[in-house]
C-alpha positions in Angstrom: 19.4 21.8 -18.9 18.5 18.6 -17.2 15.9 16.1 -18.3 13.5 13.9 -16.4 13.1 10.3 -17.5 9.5 9.4 -17.9 9.1 5.8 -16.8 6.0 4.9 -18.8 4.5 5.6 -22.2 1.1 7.0 -23.1 -1.3 4.2 -23.9 0.7 1.7 -21.8 -1.2 -0.5 -19.3 0.2 -0.1 -15.8 -0.7 -1.4 -12.3 -1.9 1.2 -9.7 -2.9 0.6 -6.1 -6.5 1.8 -6.1 -7.9 3.2 -3.0 -11.5 2.7 -2.0 -13.6 2.3 1.1 -16.9 0.9 2.4 -18.9 1.9 5.4 -20.9 -0.4 7.6 -23.1 0.1 10.6 -22.0 -2.3 13.4 -23.1 -2.9 17.0 -21.5 -0.4 19.4 -18.4 -2.1 21.0 -18.8 -0.1 24.2 -22.4 -0.8 25.1 -23.0 -3.9 23.0 -26.0 -2.3 21.5 -27.8 -1.6 24.8 -27.3 2.2 24.4 -26.2 2.4 28.1 -23.1 1.8 30.1 -23.3 0.6 33.7 -20.8 2.2 36.0 -20.0 0.7 39.4 -18.9 3.3 42.0 -16.4 2.6 44.7 -19.2 1.9 47.3 -20.8 -0.7 45.0 -23.7 1.4 43.7 -24.4 0.8 40.1 -25.3 3.8 37.9 -26.5 3.5 34.3 -25.3 6.2 31.8 -26.2 6.9 28.2 -23.4 5.5 26.0 -21.3 8.3 24.6 -19.6 6.1 22.0 -22.8 5.6 19.8 -24.4 9.0 20.3 -23.7 11.9 17.9 -23.4 15.2 19.6 -26.6 15.9 21.6 -28.5 13.0 20.0 -29.4 10.0 22.1 -27.4 6.8 21.7 -28.2 4.6 18.7 -26.7 1.3 19.8 -24.7 1.2 16.5 -21.6 3.0 15.1 -20.4 3.6 11.6 -17.2 1.8 10.8 -15.1 2.6 7.7 -13.1 -0.1 6.0 -10.4 1.0 3.6 -9.6 -1.2 0.7 -6.5 -0.9 -1.4 -6.4 -3.2 -4.4 -4.2 -3.4 -7.5 -6.0 -2.0 -10.5 -4.7 -2.0 -14.1 -5.1 1.4 -15.8 -4.2 2.9 -19.1 -2.1 6.1 -19.2 -3.8 8.9 -21.1 -1.5 11.9 -20.4 1.8 12.9 -18.7 2.4 16.2 -16.9 5.9 17.3 -15.7 6.1 19.9 -12.9 9.6 20.6 -11.5 10.9 17.2 -10.5 7.5 15.5 -10.2 5.8 13.5 -12.9 2.0 13.1 -12.9 0.6 10.2 -15.0 -3.1 10.8 -15.8 -5.5 8.0 -16.4 -9.2 8.2 -17.2 -10.0 8.1 -13.5 -7.0 9.3 -11.5 -3.8 11.2 -11.3 -0.8 9.1 -10.4 2.1 11.0 -9.0 5.6 9.6 -9.6 7.9 11.8 -7.5 11.6 12.0 -8.2 13.4 11.4 -4.9 16.4 13.6 -5.5 16.9 16.7 -7.6 19.0 16.1 -10.8 21.8 18.3 -9.3 22.2 15.8 -6.5 22.6 12.8 -8.8 25.8 14.2 -10.5 
């Protein structure tokens, strides 16, 4: 029977890359907030069209779009529990499950 080495102890403080995000409304980069795009045809005729970038479905354009910014920061967490399933170790904190995958099966390491 093979054994899996658990790299951390329960109660130990470890660093984890936390994932978070924030959303902001910004001016539409396509129409610059005017809610319309001006198209110039080959014969020089200008046609104004409703901006499709800042409209949602059949709704009219808003002039703004929602942008999501993902933020990954190191966070120090305390390990509360360890679960072992096959060749995968899951370290459980008060807020998250951290998976520590074993790259190779123990049979391959011999």
